[in-house]
N, C-alpha and C positions, 0 to 999 in steps of 0.2 A: 569377515563381514563382506557382503556383496551388495551390489546395487545394479538395477537394470539401466538401459539407456534412458535419457531424459532430455527435456528442453528447458531453457531458462523459463522460470515462472511456474513450472509444473511440479506438483508434488510427486515424489518418488519413494517407493518402499525400500528400506534397507533391512535385509534379513541378517540377524545377529545371533550367534551362538557363543556363549561365554565358555572359555576354557581355562584350565588352571586348577589351583586348590580351591575347594569349596569353603569360602569364608563367610557364607551367609548372603543375604540379599545385597545386590549391587545396583546402584542407580545409574541408568544410562540416559544420555541426552545428546541430541544433535546440537553442537556448539552454536550459541546465539539464538536458540529457539526453545524457550522454556516449555512450550506446549508439547514437545516431543518426549518429555521426561517419562520414564517408566522404570520398573524395578524387575530384576531377574536374578536367577541363581545360576551357578555353573552347570553347564549341560542343557540349560533351557534355551529353546529357540524362540526368539521374539521378533517382532517387526516394528521398526521405527519409520516414521515418515518425515522426510526433509524436503525443503523447497529451495530451488536454485533461483535466486533473484538476479535481475540484470546487473551487470557489473561485477558479479562474483565469479570466481573460478568454478569450473565444472567438477567440483569435489566438495564433499561434506566431511566435517570432523565430528566424530562421535566421542563423547567423554564418558568414562566409566569411573565412578567414585564410590568409596566406602570409608566413612569416617574421614580421616585426613589423607588417605591414600587416593591417588588419582592416576588414571592412564588415559591415553588418547590414541585414536586410530583414524587415519585419513582414508576415506572411501572415494575412489575415483568413479565418477558417474559418466558413462559414455553418452554422447549425443547421437540419437538415431535420426538420420537425415530424412527419413520418410515421415516424421512427425512434425506437427506444427505447434507453434507457441500456444499455450493454453489448453492443449489436448492432453489429458492425463493418460498415463500408461495403464491399460486395462489388465485386470488380473486374468491369468490364463485359465480357461475352462478345464474340465476333467480330461485327462489324456494329452494335455499340452503343457510343455514346460518352457521356462525362460532360459535361453542359453546366454548366461551373463557375459561370457567371454566375447561372444560375437554380437550381442545386443539384438537377438532375434528370438522368436518363438519357434518351437520345434514340435510337430505332431509326433507323439511317441510311437504310434502304430506303424507308420511308414517312413518316418524320418523327414517328411516334408518340412522345409523351412517356411514359416508363415510370417507375413508382415501385416501390420495393423493399418487399415484404411479407415479414417474417421468419417463421420457423417459429412455431407456436403451437397452443394447444388452444382449442376453443370448443364450445358446444352448438348443433348444427345443427338448425334447424327448431323449430316450436312446434306445439302442438295446433291443428288446423284447416288447417295447410299441409302439414306433413310431420312424422311422429312424431319428437320430439326425440331426439337421440343424441349421445354424446360423440365428438368428432372430433379427431384430432391430425394436423396437417400437419408432417411431419418435416423438410421442406426449404423454404427461402425461395424466392420466385419474383418475377418482375417482372409488373406488371399495368399496363394503360393508365390514365393519369390521366384521360383523356377518352374519350368514345365516338368511334368512327371517324367522321370527317366525310364529307360528300358529296364534297368536293374530293379527299380521299384516295381514296375509292372510285372516283371518275371517273378518276383517274390510273391506278389498277389496271386498270380496264376498257380504257383507251386502250392501255396497254402490253401487255395480253394479248389484245386484239382481241375482247373480248366486249361485248355490248350494255350500255349504261348503263340503270339503272332509269328508268322514265318520270317523272322529276322535272321540274318546270318549270324554265326557265332561272334562273340565279342560285342563291342559297341555299347557296353553297359551305360555309359554316360550320355549316349545320344537320347533325344526325346522319344518317348513311347509313341511312335507314329503308326499309321495304318490301323487305328482302332476306331470302332464305332462310338456313337454317343452312348449307347447302352453299355458298351464295355467300360467307358469312362465313368458312367453312373455306378456300375457295379463295383468298380475299384473304390470310388468314394465311399460307398456304403461300408465296404470292408474296412476302410481306414477311418471310419467315423468322421468323414468329411462330406463335402458336396461340391457340385459344380457351381461356379458363379453364375448369376443371372446376366443377361445381356447388359443391363444397366450397370451392374457392379463391375463387369469386365471393362466396359468403356470408361467409366469413371476412374478406374484404376489406371488405365492406359493414358487418359487425357488430363485428369485432375480438374480442379475448379477453373483453371485457366483455359480450358477447352483447347488444348494443344492439338494440332493436326497429326503430329507424330508423338510417340512417347517422350522424346527429348526436346520437342519444340515445334516450330512451324516450318522449319527448313528440312527438305528431304535429306540433305547432308549425306552424300554418297559414302558408302563403306561402314556406316554405323551398325547395320544389321546384316544377318546372313540372308541375303536376298539374291534374286537372279542376277543382279548387276555384278555380283562377285564372281560369276562363273562364265566360261566361254560359250556355252550352249545351254538351251533350256533343259531342265531335268528329263523331259520326255525323250530327248535325243541322246541322253547319256547311256552308256552300257549298263551302269548300275545307278539308277536315279538317287537312291538314298545315300550314295557317297557324297552328295551335296550337303547333307546334314552335318552339323557340328555339335559337340557336347553342349548340354544345357549350361547357360551362364557364361559362355566363353566370348560373348560379344558385349563387353562392359559398357559400350556407348549406346547400346539398345536398352536404355534405362528409362523407366516410367517415373512420374513425379513421386510415387510412393516407394520406389526402390525395386520394383519388379523388372526382371530381365527377359529379353526375347519376346516382347509383345508385338514387335513389328516384323520379325523374321523367323527363320528356322522352320517352324510349323505353325499353321493356324490352329486355333484352340476351340474345342467344343464348349458351349455354354448350355445351361440347363433349360432355357426357354427360348421362345421366339418372341421378340418384342411385338405386342399387339399394335396394329396400325391405326386403330380407331379411338385412341385416347385423346382427350382434350385438356386444355389448360395446363397447369403444372401437375406433373405426375409424381406422386409420392410412393417410393418403393415399388416401382412398376414391375409387374411380372407377367409375361405373356404366356400363351398356351404351352404346355410341356409335351403334348402329344402330336404336335404338328411337325412339319418338315424340320429336321435337325439343322441347327445353325452353328457355324463356327465363326470365330472372330479373329481379326488380325491378319497380317500378311504372312507370307512364307517364302521359302526359297524359290517358289514358282513365280513370284512377283518382282518386278524391277523396283528400284529404290523409290521412285515417285508414286508407286501404287500400293504402298504399305501404310496408308493412313490408318489411324486408330478407329476410323468409322467403317472400315471395310468389313463386309459380311460375305460368308461363303455358305451356300445352301446345297449340300450334297448328302448322300447316304453314308459314304465312307471315302477316304482318300489317302493316298500314300503320304501326303504332306499335311495331315491333320493329327494333332495330339490334344493335350489338355493340361490345364493347371487346376489346382484345387482351391476350395474356399471353405470357410467355416464361420458359423455364427459366434458372437462373443460369449453367449451363454448357451447352455444346453437346454433342450426342450423345444 
């Protein structure tokens, strides 16, 4: 029996497969919850739903009975820090599986780890970057926990017959940098994913608390792979990309929803440019997709104090720009 991560008060599915001698139908029930009762036979895979209430341990007990015989199993349910109380765990869409051991979604085509970002409101932008405006995202979505790595991008190039960027050998765990927005979009189409919109990217980095940095409002030196970690600017280094570090190796560069490296390492392409002429509260805003490409977040080119989650980079391509993926909760 397995169960995905959960929060207190949220209903969680428990996948069950009966094993042993086939003795006929067996009644299964989550202890203390008669509404979860169902009947199954040996070899049949079924799904029970249980609810973790405040004050209870993060585990559910499943009872199996037939006549006077009874067995029980305790199912540990991991808590996913990226989720909020009252937000149910969404079912994975086609091509995405739940990694029960780690409590994460995995996109099967390219191996990207996906995190769930629930619907929410936030203030997008601050003076100096983009005029602040109220934004509401009405639908939850998946977003990549990590930036896409060189190993992932190399595999994409191999399978699609396109040239690999001129990276030196090795460095598979480094972010896939020096790629254009079109390159990133092509990768996403191949992997049945997409780039996040600007609004989605910024909400993922800031959360409903409107943090200035993914981890809070303090620049906090040393949290991200930024210029402040290095003795000279990358442009003066003999090999600028030696300033990059493997994706996910700065655990303190952590967003409210569990994403890593949103402040440092490389800036990240988004799919649109936020339209500047929207008024009032913007619901699921999406700017033009054919205008000047926009990347979000800081990189190793920026000092600690300049990697706010509102930073925007408008260029054609850059040594220190990569991307992370996103995906809708449902196909279509």
